C-alpha atoms as one frame of an Amber mdcrd trajectory, in Angstrom:
protein
 -64.328 -35.066 -21.640 -62.749 -35.963 -18.489 -59.642 -37.371 -19.968 -59.030
 -34.638 -22.516 -59.141 -31.795 -19.527 -56.885 -34.173 -17.166 -54.659 -34.056
 -20.275 -54.871 -30.787 -20.727 -54.299 -29.927 -17.460 -51.392 -32.078 -17.292
 -49.395 -30.987 -19.944 -50.072 -27.263 -18.675 -48.214 -28.023 -15.364 -45.767
 -30.049 -17.287 -45.190 -26.672 -19.297 -45.406 -24.315 -16.084 -42.829 -26.590
 -14.314 -40.749 -26.848 -17.452 -40.934 -22.620 -17.735 -39.941 -22.660 -13.846
 -36.559 -24.895 -14.157 -36.129 -22.722 -16.953 -35.908 -19.648 -15.468 -34.215
 -20.953 -12.257 -31.303 -21.844 -14.537 -31.311 -18.730 -16.298 -31.052 -16.903
 -13.079 -28.376 -19.304 -11.679 -26.453 -18.616 -14.806 -26.565 -14.955 -14.799
 -25.541 -14.989 -10.920 -23.027 -17.307 -10.948 -19.262 -15.640 -10.571 -18.053
 -14.377 -14.083 -14.870 -16.578 -15.147 -11.921 -15.543 -16.813 -11.908 -15.405
 -20.655 -10.253 -18.625 -22.456  -6.761 -17.304 -24.606  -7.555 -16.098 -27.390
  -5.760 -18.182 -30.400  -5.346 -15.243 -32.497  -3.242 -13.400 -29.738   0.679
 -13.407 -29.727   2.407 -15.975 -27.289   2.421 -14.248 -23.996   5.597 -11.990
 -23.604   7.299 -11.360 -20.310   6.530  -7.988 -18.399   3.228  -8.024 -20.806
   0.423  -7.465 -18.143  -2.215  -8.296 -20.671  -0.588 -11.504 -22.038   0.462
 -12.881 -18.513  -1.432 -11.582 -15.700  -0.850 -14.382 -13.618   3.173 -14.071
 -14.131   4.009 -11.169 -12.886   4.107 -10.668  -9.030   4.618  -7.876  -6.554
   8.621  -6.694  -5.894   9.741  -8.095  -2.970  11.119  -5.140  -1.809   7.513
  -3.331  -1.317   6.838  -1.529   1.318   3.953  -2.179   3.601   0.591   0.284
   3.209  -0.690  -1.027   6.566  -4.311  -1.832   7.092  -6.621  -2.420   3.904
  -9.697  -0.827   6.048  -8.082   2.782   6.618 -10.036   5.507   6.116 -11.495
   6.546   2.177  -9.918   9.930   2.789  -8.257  10.611   6.163  -7.154  14.163
   7.278  -6.387  16.367   4.129  -7.793  19.310   5.070  -6.918  19.065   9.001
  -9.952  17.722  10.838 -12.374  18.060   7.724 -15.284  15.717   6.885 -14.057
  13.044   4.557 -15.406  13.983   0.576 -17.100  11.491  -1.414 -15.205  10.046
  -4.332 -16.533   9.621  -7.788 -14.472   8.735 -10.897 -14.319  10.245 -14.346
 -12.480   8.322 -17.121  -9.186   9.798 -18.363  -5.427   9.074 -20.066  -3.749
   8.733 -16.588  -3.000   5.312 -17.122  -1.684   5.776 -20.389   0.370   8.839
 -19.554   4.133   8.290 -19.562   5.281   8.092 -15.788   8.159  11.027 -15.028
  11.223   9.207 -13.233  12.066  10.958 -10.139  15.088  10.398  -7.103  14.565
  10.250  -3.765  16.879  13.326  -2.517  17.777  12.518   0.715  19.861   9.199
   1.075  18.628   6.148   3.369  19.630   6.028   7.232  19.396   8.356  10.298
  18.406  12.054   9.712  18.365  14.600  12.368  14.753  15.507  10.900  12.563
  12.398  12.064  15.332  10.635  14.105  16.668  11.658  17.922  20.045  10.881
  17.124  23.107  10.143  19.586  26.935  10.388  19.006  28.963   7.362  20.289
  33.090   8.021  19.857  35.360   5.030  20.671  38.854   5.391  21.372  40.200
   4.130  18.365  39.389   2.439  14.667  36.617  -0.330  15.462  36.342  -3.467
  12.731  32.927  -3.583  11.257  33.028  -7.480  12.846  33.548  -6.030  16.565
  30.328  -3.552  15.432  28.024  -5.880  14.542  28.782  -8.393  17.263  27.891
  -5.512  19.900  24.508  -4.843  17.551  21.755  -5.226  19.978  19.354  -8.140
  19.544  16.146  -6.237  18.102  16.062  -2.781  15.902  13.413  -1.371  17.838
  13.124   1.004  20.973   9.351   0.252  21.392   7.002   0.728  18.364   9.816
   3.121  17.091  12.495   1.683  14.951  16.117   1.964  16.213  19.552   1.819
  14.210  23.117   2.156  14.705  25.290   3.379  11.804  29.514   3.942  11.440
  31.415   6.241   9.749  33.566   4.554   7.421  37.318   5.534   7.506  38.055
   4.511   4.012  34.465   6.145   2.468  34.006   8.789   4.784  30.057   7.652
   4.509  27.483   6.748   7.299  26.580   3.109   7.127  25.317   0.051   8.992
  28.217  -2.021   9.961  29.467  -4.268   7.702  31.919  -6.946   8.455  35.454
  -6.036   7.215  35.081  -2.552   7.274  36.951  -0.197   9.619  34.972   2.798
  11.593  35.987   5.291  13.373  32.764   6.798  14.688  29.424   5.313  15.510
  25.379   7.077  15.751  22.667   5.786  17.069  19.330   6.688  16.478  15.582
   6.132  17.230  12.506   7.214  15.006  10.554  10.471  16.457   7.286   9.259
  15.208   5.476   6.900  13.020   1.714   6.036  12.669   2.307   4.161  16.029
   2.614   7.683  17.293   5.137   9.539  19.138   8.142   8.419  20.800   7.481
   8.687  24.766   9.502   8.760  27.689   9.802   4.741  28.091  10.760   4.376
  24.555  13.370   6.824  24.973  14.846   5.336  27.908  14.903   1.657  26.141
  16.826   4.010  23.522  19.642   5.193  25.944  19.519   1.747  27.194  20.324
   0.526  23.905  22.671   2.566  22.598  24.690   2.591  25.976  25.099  -1.191
  25.670  26.653  -1.352  22.108  28.855   2.141  23.619  30.240  -0.257  26.634
  30.782  -3.328  23.915  33.069  -1.240  21.760  34.979   1.109  24.701  32.914
   4.245  23.612  31.633   7.050  25.255  28.128   8.031  24.158  26.402  11.673
  23.862  22.811  12.121  24.404  20.845  14.653  23.580  18.164  15.785  26.429
  15.022  13.844  26.833  12.651  16.272  27.244  13.526  18.577  24.601  13.424
  15.046  22.019  10.008  13.575  23.490   8.244  17.842  22.583  10.057  17.082
  19.109   8.772  14.005  18.930   4.867  15.130  19.603   5.191  18.143  17.475
   6.319  16.169  14.784   3.304  13.736  15.488   0.961  16.093  14.924   2.324
  17.388  11.917   2.013  13.694  10.514  -1.439  13.065  12.167  -2.531  16.355
  10.425  -1.249  15.589   6.630  -1.673  11.590   7.157  -3.846  10.461   3.615
  -5.236   7.090   3.011  -8.043   6.686   0.082  -9.977   3.710  -0.037 -12.438
   3.202  -2.954 -14.729   0.475  -3.019 -15.879  -1.067  -6.245 -19.024  -3.211
  -6.277 -20.699  -5.464  -8.531 -23.616  -4.295 -10.332 -25.433  -8.255 -10.966
 -22.962 -11.344 -11.139 -20.353 -11.741  -9.222 -16.531 -12.217 -10.306 -14.217
 -15.060  -9.871 -10.582 -14.758  -8.545  -9.477 -15.263 -12.099 -11.855 -13.139
 -14.381 -10.779  -9.949 -11.774  -6.620 -11.092 -11.989  -7.188 -10.781 -15.599
  -9.195  -7.630 -15.676  -7.030  -6.248 -13.677  -3.847  -6.933 -15.512  -5.332
  -5.224 -18.409  -4.850  -1.893 -16.329  -1.259  -2.975 -15.217  -2.244  -4.593
 -11.562   0.702  -7.155 -10.765  -0.120 -10.193  -8.239   0.587  -9.027  -4.694
   2.622 -10.768  -1.955  -0.151 -11.953   0.343  -3.597 -13.719  -0.698  -6.445
 -11.111  -2.278  -3.691  -8.514  -2.545  -2.389  -6.885  -6.276  -0.169  -3.905
  -6.704   0.171  -1.229  -9.670   3.789  -0.890  -9.346   5.569   2.182  -9.020
   7.817   3.395 -12.112  11.464   2.275 -10.179  12.028  -1.014  -8.374  12.210
  -1.433  -5.269   9.384   1.431  -4.315   5.982   0.999  -3.084   3.295   0.519
  -5.289   1.341   3.523  -6.474  -2.062   1.580  -5.701  -3.083  -1.650  -4.164
  -6.347  -3.706  -5.042  -7.482  -5.979  -2.260 -10.509  -8.670  -2.101 -11.397
 -11.554  -0.498  -8.935 -13.679   0.944 -10.905 -16.619   1.109 -11.555 -16.504
  -2.594  -8.213 -16.134  -3.242  -7.444 -19.201  -1.702 -10.167 -21.245  -2.759
  -9.462 -25.001  -4.064 -12.201 -24.086  -6.973 -11.307 -20.711  -7.485 -14.229
 -20.839 -10.440 -16.591 -21.271  -7.729 -15.613 -18.491  -5.716 -17.953 -15.342
  -5.840 -16.153 -12.056  -5.483 -19.145  -9.240  -5.049 -16.376  -6.215  -4.218
 -13.312  -5.012  -4.190 -11.249  -1.874  -2.830  -8.998   0.342  -4.267  -6.567
   2.396  -2.242  -3.867   4.644  -2.250  -1.499   5.417   0.593  -0.513   9.188
   0.103   2.659   9.504   1.881   4.042   6.253   0.210   3.952   7.470  -3.472
   5.924  10.679  -5.308   3.516  12.777  -6.498   5.179  12.732  -9.758   3.338
   9.190 -10.296   0.041  11.004 -10.518  -1.560   8.465  -8.047  -4.834  10.346
  -7.501  -5.022  10.467 -11.287  -4.300   6.702 -11.735  -6.487   5.984  -8.878
  -9.897   7.206 -10.999  -8.743   5.847 -13.932  -8.111   2.249 -12.451 -11.796
   2.825 -10.969 -13.432   3.845 -14.762 -11.912   1.011 -16.510 -12.443  -1.682
 -14.116 -15.888  -0.321 -13.231 -16.988  -0.517 -17.119 -15.332  -3.663 -17.972
 -16.723  -5.479 -15.287 -19.963  -4.014 -14.616 -19.254  -2.550 -11.317 -20.189
   0.860  -9.417 -17.781   2.446  -7.789 -18.513   3.489  -4.196 -17.086   4.653
  -0.610 -16.599   2.254   1.798 -20.159   2.234   3.212 -21.544   1.136  -0.172
 -22.621   4.603  -1.668 -22.068   5.488  -5.054 -19.866   8.183  -5.162 -21.042
  11.118  -7.274 -18.163  12.806 -10.239 -18.518  16.249  -8.511 -16.351  15.441
  -5.457 -13.539  13.969  -7.798 -11.654  17.303  -8.002 -12.153  18.866  -5.158
 -10.079  15.782  -3.614  -7.216  16.503  -6.086  -7.002  20.033  -4.992  -6.793
  18.721  -1.631  -3.910  16.255  -2.593  -2.117  18.742  -4.418  -2.189  21.592
  -1.309  -0.971  18.455   0.885   1.953  17.691  -1.263   2.889  21.377  -1.192
   2.677  21.312   2.587   5.194  18.214   2.776   7.359  19.625   0.394   8.025
  22.370   2.728   8.530  20.041   5.522  11.295  18.136   3.760   9.048  15.356
   3.933   7.820  15.294  -0.015   5.096  11.753  -0.422   7.512   8.985  -1.279
  10.715  10.084  -0.385  12.395   7.546   2.150  11.630  10.318   5.478   8.097
  10.171   4.245   7.740   6.771   3.820   9.554   5.986   6.979   7.366   8.672
   9.124   3.843   7.312   7.760   4.530   3.794   8.190
């Protein structure tokens, strides 16, 4: 009797122990980072340029502009001081719509709209080699970009001095404002010193504008920029199992992302080469650099849009909504704000309307989103 009872207890204990082990194994399997699917033998061989077929081969173009910190406010200054909206996402066809091409209406280089410009008139023609030798060693005055251009005697075009060319006139410029703030008196004085040194080296006479007037103009431009700067940030968070870097790359490639220039960064390229990306996807840098990526767990990623850097014809906000919806569905994630709160669908359309108003205001100031000047000012 006792031996039968002991045997029954032993069997029961063994079954309970086995159940606990099986349960723990199931929990570990369920919570393990999702891995990329192996290549399908039935699929065609990889073709260059197809993100679905070669997600690890394409990379961010080297001319991509920097978007700034990835932890920027999720919705900034779209309504001149209004509280940030919450965001959600509606599925659509934005990623599959053809993106119209566009041209940047202003040439690169100094522009009186956002630069202080001082003319520098030499006594005669100056060679490009002499001008290059006279340039200051740095291209900044404080936190503002500084540049010198020459009027090419052959083409009659303003350009950065180049060897083998001849120039009859020069101009020096410093940017009035950027995301570091407005040009101040100290930076203006540094600009004057750099331009004067260049002028002395080529035996020329500079003509500087009034400092107080230019500093006041810088403050006004900086105020406009602050009131019309917008950066959107969505967070996609895993509902249950985390994601491995390979799983993330595979799914991001399906909606058009390519590998960025920095670890933990993917970008959705613009329609034309050399332009800043339409969207940026960011994830944990340590996971991107891990020795065994399959064991790295990513629980959330960021999707960001720097509004002023991207032309409105790229439909960046519509594509942000579509990307968020596609990734959330494919990866079993939920779209949140940067505080981790799920985003209601009702907030998306008002944001889109505010963005259209912002685009119109930038257009009216000749600082259209995605233009050369806007990319310089909002940097």
